[in-house]
C-alpha positions in Angstrom: 49.8 78.0 -71.1 47.0 76.0 -69.4 44.4 78.6 -70.5 45.2 77.6 -74.1 44.7 73.9 -73.4 41.1 72.7 -74.3 38.8 70.6 -72.2 40.2 67.1 -71.8 38.6 63.7 -71.5 41.1 61.0 -70.2 39.7 57.8 -71.8 40.3 54.1 -71.8 39.1 50.9 -70.3 38.6 50.4 -66.6 41.9 49.9 -64.9 43.9 51.9 -67.5 44.6 54.7 -65.0 42.1 57.3 -66.1 41.5 58.7 -62.6 45.1 58.8 -61.6 46.3 60.3 -64.8 43.3 62.6 -65.0 43.9 64.0 -61.5 47.6 64.4 -62.1 47.1 66.1 -65.5 44.4 68.4 -64.0 46.8 69.4 -61.2 49.7 70.0 -63.7 47.3 72.3 -65.8 45.7 73.9 -62.7 42.3 72.5 -63.7 39.4 71.0 -61.9 39.2 67.2 -62.3 36.0 65.2 -62.3 36.0 61.4 -62.2 33.3 60.5 -64.7 32.4 57.5 -62.5 30.9 59.9 -60.0 28.5 61.1 -62.7 26.9 57.7 -63.4 23.3 57.3 -62.3 22.7 54.8 -59.5 21.1 52.4 -61.9 24.3 52.1 -63.9 26.4 51.6 -60.7 24.0 48.8 -59.6 24.2 47.1 -63.0 28.0 47.1 -63.1 28.2 46.1 -59.4 26.1 43.1 -60.3 28.6 42.2 -63.0 26.6 43.3 -66.0 28.1 45.5 -68.8 26.4 48.8 -69.6 24.8 49.1 -73.0 24.5 52.2 -75.2 21.2 53.1 -73.7 22.7 53.0 -70.2 25.7 55.1 -71.3 23.9 57.8 -73.3 22.5 60.0 -70.4 25.8 59.7 -68.6 27.8 60.8 -71.6 25.4 63.7 -72.1 26.1 64.8 -68.5 29.9 64.6 -69.1 29.6 66.6 -72.4 27.5 69.2 -70.7 29.9 69.5 -67.8 32.7 70.1 -70.3 30.7 72.7 -72.1 29.7 74.5 -68.9 33.4 74.6 -67.7 34.5 76.0 -71.0 31.7 78.6 -71.0 32.9 79.7 -67.6 36.5 80.0 -68.8 37.5 77.0 -66.7 38.0 74.0 -69.1 37.8 70.7 -67.2 39.6 67.4 -67.2 37.2 64.5 -66.9 37.9 60.7 -66.7 35.5 58.8 -68.9 35.9 55.5 -70.7 34.5 56.9 -74.0 35.0 53.5 -75.5 33.1 54.0 -78.8 33.5 56.6 -81.5 29.9 57.5 -81.2 30.4 58.2 -77.4 33.3 60.5 -78.2 31.2 62.2 -80.9 28.3 62.7 -78.5 30.7 64.4 -76.0 32.2 66.5 -78.8 28.7 67.4 -80.0 28.2 69.1 -76.6 31.8 70.5 -76.3 33.5 70.5 -79.7 36.8 71.7 -78.4 37.3 68.5 -76.3 40.5 66.6 -76.8 40.7 63.0 -75.7 43.7 61.4 -74.0 43.6 57.6 -74.7 45.4 55.5 -72.2 46.6 52.4 -74.0 47.8 49.1 -72.5 47.7 45.4 -72.7 44.8 43.4 -71.2 47.1 41.4 -68.8 48.6 44.6 -67.3 45.1 46.2 -67.0 43.6 43.0 -65.5 46.4 42.8 -62.9 45.8 46.4 -62.0 42.1 45.8 -61.6 42.6 42.7 -59.5 45.0 44.7 -57.2 42.5 47.4 -56.4 39.1 47.7 -54.8 36.5 49.5 -56.9 33.0 50.2 -55.7 31.2 48.8 -58.8 33.6 47.8 -61.5 34.7 44.2 -61.2 37.6 42.9 -63.3 35.1 40.5 -64.9 33.8 43.4 -67.0 37.2 44.1 -68.6 36.6 41.7 -71.5 33.4 43.5 -72.4 35.1 46.9 -72.2 38.0 45.7 -74.4 35.4 44.2 -76.9 33.5 47.6 -76.9 36.6 49.8 -77.3 36.9 51.3 -80.7 40.4 52.7 -81.2 40.4 56.4 -81.9 40.8 57.3 -85.6 43.2 59.7 -87.1 40.5 62.3 -87.7 39.7 62.5 -84.0 41.4 65.0 -81.6 43.2 62.3 -79.5 46.5 62.0 -77.8 47.6 58.5 -76.9 49.7 57.4 -73.9 51.2 54.0 -73.2 50.4 53.0 -69.6 53.5 51.0 -69.2 55.2 54.3 -68.4 55.2 55.9 -65.0 52.2 58.2 -64.4 54.6 61.1 -63.9 56.2 60.5 -67.3 52.8 60.2 -69.0 51.6 63.5 -67.5 54.9 65.2 -68.3 54.6 64.1 -72.0 51.0 65.1 -72.2 51.7 68.6 -70.9 54.5 68.8 -73.4 52.2 67.6 -76.2 49.5 70.2 -75.3 52.1 72.9 -75.1 53.5 71.9 -78.6 50.0 71.9 -80.1 49.3 75.3 -78.7 52.5 76.8 -80.0 52.4 75.3 -83.4 
């Protein structure tokens, strides 16, 4: 079954659980997981650590690396699962332009829950002060995009179980 599942980007604002869900989903599908944060250039990390939001020019090279990683994995017969905020439609389109088979998993949740999660964790360069800019930047996926949504109020295990079931249903339809 997992060989039928396309490359996946687990998307959402910081604190939505992209890394946790991404790793668990990759494990369930027997895939390699890459945390997109590890692919940011040092200049982006420094900018965020200083409390400054990234702009489109900052994000574009990072998104290209993510799209290329997805394309390379697929070309090798090993589709990846990558965590990446992918906040705007044009970011998702850029990634899809490099790997058209990519399906996005959008982790949805309220700002209070996400802020509480961010405040309860330690992150190398993503302070909770940047959550508002991420929420303002987020463009909800549209019906014509290949996106599955998951509500983060559920337990991570339940989210992953539902996603695996959704991917199985899509591939047997």
